[in-house]
DRENPA-3360 file (N, C-alpha, C; in nm, 2 decimals, always signed):
BEGIN
1 = XXXXXXXX = -11.56/-5.50/-0.61/-11.55/-5.41/-0.47/-11.55/-5.50/-0.37 ~ -11.66/-5.59/-0.38/-11.66/-5.66/-0.24/-11.53/-5.75/-0.22 ~ -11.47/-5.80/-0.32/-11.34/-5.87/-0.32/-11.26/-5.79/-0.25 ~ -11.24/-5.66/-0.31/-11.13/-5.58/-0.25/-11.16/-5.56/-0.09 ~ -11.26/-5.52/-0.05/-11.31/-5.51/+0.10/-11.30/-5.66/+0.17 ~ -11.32/-5.76/+0.11/-11.29/-5.89/+0.18/-11.14/-5.91/+0.20 ~ -11.07/-5.89/+0.08/-10.93/-5.90/+0.10/-10.85/-5.81/+0.20 ~ -10.90/-5.68/+0.20/-10.84/-5.59/+0.30/-10.91/-5.63/+0.44;
9 = XXXXXXXX = -11.01/-5.69/+0.47/-11.06/-5.73/+0.60/-10.97/-5.83/+0.64 ~ -10.94/-5.94/+0.55/-10.89/-6.06/+0.57/-10.74/-6.00/+0.60 ~ -10.66/-5.94/+0.56/-10.52/-5.88/+0.57/-10.52/-5.81/+0.72 ~ -10.63/-5.74/+0.74/-10.63/-5.68/+0.86/-10.64/-5.77/+0.97 ~ -10.73/-5.87/+0.96/-10.77/-5.98/+1.07/-10.63/-6.06/+1.08 ~ -10.55/-6.08/+0.98/-10.43/-6.18/+0.99/-10.32/-6.07/+1.06 ~ -10.31/-5.95/+1.03/-10.21/-5.87/+1.09/-10.25/-5.87/+1.24 ~ -10.39/-5.85/+1.28/-10.43/-5.84/+1.41/-10.38/-5.97/+1.50;
17 = XXXXXXXX = -10.41/-6.09/+1.43/-10.36/-6.20/+1.49/-10.22/-6.22/+1.51 ~ -10.15/-6.19/+1.42/-10.00/-6.20/+1.41/-9.96/-6.10/+1.54 ~ -10.00/-5.99/+1.55/-9.96/-5.90/+1.65/-9.99/-5.95/+1.80 ~ -10.13/-5.98/+1.80/-10.18/-6.04/+1.94/-10.11/-6.15/+1.99 ~ -10.05/-6.23/+1.91/-9.99/-6.37/+1.94/-9.83/-6.36/+1.95 ~ -9.78/-6.23/+1.91/-9.64/-6.21/+1.91/-9.59/-6.21/+2.05 ~ -9.47/-6.25/+2.04/-9.40/-6.27/+2.16/-9.34/-6.13/+2.21 ~ -9.29/-6.13/+2.34/-9.24/-6.01/+2.39/-9.09/-6.03/+2.37;
25 = XXXXXXXX = -9.02/-5.93/+2.30/-8.90/-5.92/+2.28/-8.83/-5.90/+2.40 ~ -8.84/-5.83/+2.51/-8.79/-5.80/+2.63/-8.75/-5.91/+2.69 ~ -8.64/-5.94/+2.74/-8.59/-6.03/+2.81/-8.58/-5.99/+2.94 ~ -8.64/-6.07/+3.04/-8.63/-6.04/+3.18/-8.50/-6.13/+3.25 ~ -8.40/-6.06/+3.28/-8.28/-6.14/+3.33/-8.30/-6.17/+3.47 ~ -8.41/-6.11/+3.54/-8.42/-6.12/+3.69/-8.28/-6.12/+3.76 ~ -8.22/-6.00/+3.80/-8.10/-5.98/+3.84/-8.12/-5.99/+3.99 ~ -8.23/-6.03/+4.05/-8.24/-6.04/+4.21/-8.26/-5.93/+4.27;
33 = XXXXXXXX = -8.26/-5.82/+4.20/-8.31/-5.70/+4.29/-8.44/-5.69/+4.30 ~ -8.49/-5.65/+4.40/-8.64/-5.64/+4.41/-8.69/-5.49/+4.37 ~ -8.74/-5.46/+4.26/-8.77/-5.35/+4.21/-8.93/-5.33/+4.21 ~ -8.98/-5.44/+4.29/-9.13/-5.42/+4.31/-9.20/-5.51/+4.21 ~ -9.16/-5.52/+4.07/-9.21/-5.61/+3.97/-9.15/-5.72/+3.92 ~ -9.03/-5.76/+3.98/-8.95/-5.87/+3.94/-8.95/-5.97/+4.03 ~ -8.98/-6.08/+3.99/-8.97/-6.19/+4.07/-8.84/-6.31/+4.04 ~ -8.77/-6.32/+4.14/-8.62/-6.40/+4.11/-8.68/-6.55/+4.13;
41 = XXXXXXXX = -8.64/-6.63/+4.03/-8.66/-6.77/+4.04/-8.57/-6.83/+4.15 ~ -8.61/-6.89/+4.24/-8.51/-6.95/+4.35/-8.55/-7.08/+4.38 ~ -8.49/-7.16/+4.43/-8.55/-7.28/+4.48/-8.62/-7.27/+4.62 ~ -8.61/-7.14/+4.69/-8.69/-7.11/+4.82/-8.81/-7.06/+4.76 ~ -8.85/-6.99/+4.66/-8.96/-6.94/+4.61/-9.03/-7.01/+4.50 ~ -8.97/-7.14/+4.48/-9.05/-7.22/+4.38/-9.14/-7.31/+4.43 ~ -9.24/-7.35/+4.34/-9.36/-7.43/+4.41/-9.31/-7.59/+4.35 ~ -9.31/-7.67/+4.44/-9.28/-7.81/+4.40/-9.40/-7.88/+4.35;
49 = XXXXXXXX = -9.37/-7.93/+4.24/-9.48/-8.03/+4.19/-9.47/-8.16/+4.26 ~ -9.58/-8.21/+4.29/-9.60/-8.34/+4.35/-9.51/-8.45/+4.30 ~ -9.43/-8.49/+4.39/-9.31/-8.60/+4.35/-9.37/-8.74/+4.38 ~ -9.36/-8.80/+4.27/-9.44/-8.93/+4.26/-9.53/-8.91/+4.14 ~ -9.63/-9.02/+4.13/-9.69/-9.04/+4.01/-9.80/-8.94/+4.01 ~ -9.84/-8.90/+3.89/-9.95/-8.79/+3.88/-10.07/-8.86/+3.86 ~ -10.08/-8.98/+3.87/-10.21/-9.05/+3.86/-10.26/-9.07/+3.74 ~ -10.22/-9.02/+3.63/-10.29/-9.06/+3.51/-10.21/-9.16/+3.44;
57 = XXXXXXXX = -10.06/-9.14/+3.42/-10.01/-9.23/+3.34/-9.87/-9.28/+3.41 ~ -9.86/-9.27/+3.52/-9.75/-9.30/+3.62/-9.63/-9.25/+3.60 ~ -9.62/-9.13/+3.51/-9.50/-9.07/+3.51/-9.45/-9.01/+3.61 ~ -9.33/-8.98/+3.67/-9.29/-8.91/+3.78/-9.21/-8.78/+3.73 ~ -9.26/-8.68/+3.80/-9.21/-8.55/+3.77/-9.18/-8.47/+3.91 ~ -9.03/-8.43/+3.91/-8.99/-8.36/+4.03/-8.95/-8.22/+3.97 ~ -9.03/-8.15/+3.89/-8.99/-8.03/+3.84/-9.06/-7.92/+3.94 ~ -8.97/-7.83/+3.98/-9.02/-7.73/+4.05/-9.03/-7.58/+3.95;
65 = XXXXXXXX = -9.12/-7.49/+3.99/-9.13/-7.37/+3.91/-9.17/-7.25/+3.99 ~ -9.17/-7.15/+3.95/-9.21/-7.02/+3.99/-9.33/-6.98/+3.97 ~ -9.43/-7.00/+4.02/-9.59/-6.98/+3.98/-9.59/-6.83/+3.94 ~ -9.54/-6.75/+4.03/-9.58/-6.62/+4.00/-9.51/-6.56/+3.86 ~ -9.37/-6.60/+3.84/-9.30/-6.58/+3.72/-9.38/-6.62/+3.59 ~ -9.42/-6.76/+3.63/-9.47/-6.82/+3.53/-9.60/-6.77/+3.48 ~ -9.69/-6.71/+3.58/-9.82/-6.67/+3.55/-9.80/-6.52/+3.48 ~ -9.69/-6.44/+3.52/-9.67/-6.32/+3.47/-9.61/-6.34/+3.31;
73 = XXXXXXXX = -9.53/-6.45/+3.27/-9.47/-6.46/+3.14/-9.60/-6.50/+3.06 ~ -9.68/-6.61/+3.13/-9.81/-6.62/+3.04/-9.90/-6.51/+3.02 ~ -9.92/-6.44/+3.11/-10.01/-6.30/+3.08/-9.94/-6.23/+2.97 ~ -9.81/-6.21/+2.96/-9.74/-6.12/+2.87/-9.75/-6.19/+2.73 ~ -9.74/-6.31/+2.73/-9.70/-6.39/+2.59/-9.81/-6.47/+2.55 ~ -9.90/-6.52/+2.62/-9.99/-6.62/+2.60/-10.14/-6.59/+2.60 ~ -10.17/-6.50/+2.70/-10.30/-6.46/+2.74/-10.37/-6.41/+2.62 ~ -10.32/-6.35/+2.55/-10.41/-6.28/+2.42/-10.46/-6.41/+2.33;
81 = XXXXXXXX = -10.42/-6.52/+2.33/-10.48/-6.62/+2.25/-10.56/-6.74/+2.35 ~ -10.48/-6.75/+2.47/-10.53/-6.88/+2.54/-10.63/-6.81/+2.66 ~ -10.64/-6.68/+2.67/-10.74/-6.61/+2.78/-10.64/-6.59/+2.90 ~ -10.68/-6.49/+2.98/-10.63/-6.44/+3.10/-10.65/-6.54/+3.20 ~ -10.76/-6.63/+3.22/-10.77/-6.73/+3.29/-10.78/-6.87/+3.24 ~ -10.70/-6.88/+3.12/-10.66/-7.01/+3.06/-10.78/-7.05/+3.00 ~ -10.90/-6.98/+2.99/-11.03/-7.02/+2.93/-11.02/-7.04/+2.78 ~ -10.92/-6.99/+2.70/-10.92/-7.02/+2.56/-10.99/-6.91/+2.48;
89 = XXXXXXXX = -10.94/-6.86/+2.39/-11.00/-6.75/+2.29/-10.98/-6.79/+2.16 ~ -10.87/-6.75/+2.09/-10.85/-6.80/+1.96/-10.77/-6.94/+1.97 ~ -10.69/-6.96/+2.08/-10.62/-7.06/+2.11/-10.68/-7.15/+2.21 ~ -10.66/-7.28/+2.23/-10.74/-7.35/+2.31/-10.73/-7.33/+2.45 ~ -10.84/-7.39/+2.51/-10.84/-7.38/+2.66/-10.72/-7.45/+2.72 ~ -10.66/-7.40/+2.84/-10.54/-7.46/+2.90/-10.57/-7.50/+3.05 ~ -10.69/-7.48/+3.09/-10.72/-7.49/+3.24/-10.67/-7.64/+3.30 ~ -10.69/-7.73/+3.22/-10.67/-7.87/+3.24/-10.56/-7.94/+3.14;
97 = XXXXXXXX = -10.48/-7.86/+3.10/-10.37/-7.90/+2.99/-10.29/-8.01/+3.05 ~ -10.27/-8.01/+3.16/-10.16/-8.10/+3.21/-10.21/-8.24/+3.22 ~ -10.34/-8.26/+3.20/-10.41/-8.38/+3.23/-10.39/-8.46/+3.09 ~ -10.36/-8.39/+2.98/-10.38/-8.43/+2.85/-10.21/-8.43/+2.78 ~ -10.14/-8.33/+2.83/-9.99/-8.33/+2.77/-9.89/-8.32/+2.86 ~ -9.79/-8.38/+2.86/-9.68/-8.38/+2.97/-9.61/-8.25/+2.95 ~ -9.52/-8.24/+3.06/-9.45/-8.09/+3.06/-9.36/-8.09/+2.94 ~ -9.31/-8.20/+2.89/-9.22/-8.19/+2.77/-9.29/-8.17/+2.66;
105 = XXXXXXXX = -9.41/-8.21/+2.63/-9.49/-8.21/+2.53/-9.55/-8.05/+2.53 ~ -9.57/-7.98/+2.65/-9.61/-7.85/+2.67/-9.48/-7.75/+2.62 ~ -9.37/-7.79/+2.67/-9.25/-7.71/+2.63/-9.21/-7.73/+2.48 ~ -9.26/-7.84/+2.41/-9.21/-7.84/+2.28/-9.31/-7.75/+2.20 ~ -9.44/-7.75/+2.26/-9.54/-7.67/+2.18/-9.47/-7.51/+2.21 ~ -9.45/-7.48/+2.32/-9.40/-7.34/+2.32/-9.28/-7.29/+2.25 ~ -9.19/-7.40/+2.23/-9.07/-7.36/+2.16/-9.10/-7.39/+2.01 ~ -9.16/-7.49/+1.98/-9.17/-7.53/+1.84/-9.29/-7.50/+1.78;
113 = XXXXXXXX = -9.39/-7.44/+1.85/-9.51/-7.41/+1.80/-9.61/-7.53/+1.79 ~ -9.72/-7.52/+1.74/-9.83/-7.60/+1.71/-9.92/-7.56/+1.61 ~ -10.01/-7.64/+1.58/-10.12/-7.59/+1.47/-10.17/-7.45/+1.52 ~ -10.15/-7.35/+1.44/-10.21/-7.22/+1.47/-10.12/-7.15/+1.58 ~ -10.03/-7.19/+1.62/-9.94/-7.14/+1.74/-9.78/-7.12/+1.70 ~ -9.77/-6.99/+1.68/-9.61/-6.98/+1.62/-9.51/-7.02/+1.73 ~ -9.39/-7.06/+1.66/-9.29/-7.11/+1.74/-9.23/-7.00/+1.84 ~ -9.14/-7.04/+1.94/-9.07/-6.92/+2.02/-9.15/-6.83/+2.09;
121 = XXXXXXXX = -9.26/-6.88/+2.15/-9.33/-6.73/+2.22/-9.27/-6.72/+2.34 ~ -9.21/-6.81/+2.41/-9.12/-6.79/+2.50/-8.98/-6.88/+2.50 ~ -8.87/-6.85/+2.56/-8.75/-6.91/+2.53/-8.70/-6.95/+2.67 ~ -8.60/-7.04/+2.67/-8.52/-7.09/+2.77/-8.58/-7.12/+2.91 ~ -8.53/-7.08/+3.01/-8.58/-7.09/+3.15/-8.71/-7.06/+3.16 ~ -8.76/-6.92/+3.11/-8.89/-6.86/+3.10/-9.00/-6.98/+3.05 ~ -8.96/-7.04/+2.93/-9.04/-7.13/+2.85/-9.06/-7.25/+2.94 ~ -8.94/-7.31/+3.02/-8.94/-7.43/+3.09/-9.03/-7.40/+3.20;
129 = XXXXXXXX = -9.00/-7.29/+3.28/-9.11/-7.26/+3.38/-9.23/-7.25/+3.35 ~ -9.29/-7.18/+3.26/-9.43/-7.18/+3.22/-9.48/-7.33/+3.19 ~ -9.40/-7.40/+3.12/-9.44/-7.54/+3.08/-9.45/-7.63/+3.20 ~ -9.37/-7.60/+3.31/-9.37/-7.67/+3.43/-9.53/-7.63/+3.50 ~ -9.54/-7.51/+3.50/-9.66/-7.45/+3.57/-9.79/-7.48/+3.50 ~ -9.79/-7.49/+3.35/-9.90/-7.54/+3.30/-9.93/-7.70/+3.30 ~ -9.82/-7.77/+3.31/-9.82/-7.93/+3.33/-9.88/-7.95/+3.47 ~ -9.89/-7.86/+3.57/-9.94/-7.89/+3.69/-10.10/-7.84/+3.68;
137 = XX = -10.16/-7.81/+3.57/-10.30/-7.78/+3.55/-10.36/-7.89/+3.52 ~ -10.43/-7.98/+3.62/-10.49/-8.10/+3.58/-10.64/-8.10/+3.62;
% end
């Protein structure tokens, strides 16, 4: 009887984890209309990262990103595992992830997954925007 309950609990916990870390199938095309909730990613509204060396390894990054859109994407697809304030829950803390991983490494983790993280949580420009935003967290 104990084995049956343990097996049922384990299956429930696994299902809950998969649902919590599941991506959002809705794609936001950001048509440019202001409907009160959409943010259009443009050069004017983008946040420029520090152009020059980042101080840690001498790499230069001149990537810009839309911080509001990145945070919104993060809250929808990542916060259930990494926490609403990047503090980490079942996934690792991301408050200073840019100090240990490059933007390309973060993008690779988002697109291809990592230990315990499923692949494809975000795609395309949305994934690139969140990777640039997280890379700036040092």
